[in-house]
N, C-alpha and C positions, 0 to 999 in steps of 0.2 A: 336544281329541283330534284327531289328524291323520286323513289319508285312510285309512291302514292300520286304525286304530281303527274307523273307520266301516264299512270293508269287513268287519272281523271282526264288528261288531255286526250288519250286514245278514246275514252268513252264519249267526250265532246265532239270529236271528229266523227266518230261512228254515227252518233245522233244527227249531226249535220248531213252527212252522206245518205243516211237513211231517208231523210226528208226530201232529198234532191232526187227526183225521178231519173234525171238524165246525167247524173254525176256533176262534179264541180272540179275546177282548177285549184291549185295551191293558193293562187291569189284570192280566189273567191272564198275558200275555206278560212284563210288567215284573216280576211276582212270580216267574216262572220264571227270568228272567235276572238278577234282583237289580239292576234298573235303575229309574230314575224313569219314571213314566208319560209325562211331558213328553218325555223322551228317546226313548222307544219310539214315541210318536205321530209325532214329527218323522221318525224313521228309516223308519217305514212309509210316510209320504207321499212320501219320496224313493226308495223301492224301486219299480222298474218291474214286479215280478212279484207285487205284493201288491194286494188289492182288498177293499172292504167287501162282504161277502156278504149281510148282512142286519143288522137292528137288533133288539136285545132290550131288554126292560124292565129297568132297574136302578134300583129304588126308584121315584122320582117322574119319572125321566128315562129316556132310552134310551142305549144304549151299542152302538157298532159292533162287529160280529164280523168279524174279518179272516181272510182265506184267502190261499193262495198258489197262483199259476197254474203249471201245468206248461209251460214255455216250451221249445220245442225248441232244442237247442244250435246246430243249423245249419239255417236255414230258407232254402232257395234262392230266389233272385230269379226272378220270372217272366220268360220269354223274350219279347222285344219282338214284337208282332204275333201272339202265340199266345193264343188265348182259353181 
């Protein structure tokens, strides 16, 4: 899959996470997007606006619950010498 495919996947993951008030696991995202969990996990790790919010028990293991941050479109740089 080329860069355009990755960007589309990132947008799809972001859309799913924005719709989920309390975050989603990789398994839940993969099921929603009909993608493999491995592919979703890799995509999440390369996205700058996603993060692990908490861990929840999944059987005998724990699974990360991912959320998305509201990143401002334009964040101004600080003025030099101004605190």
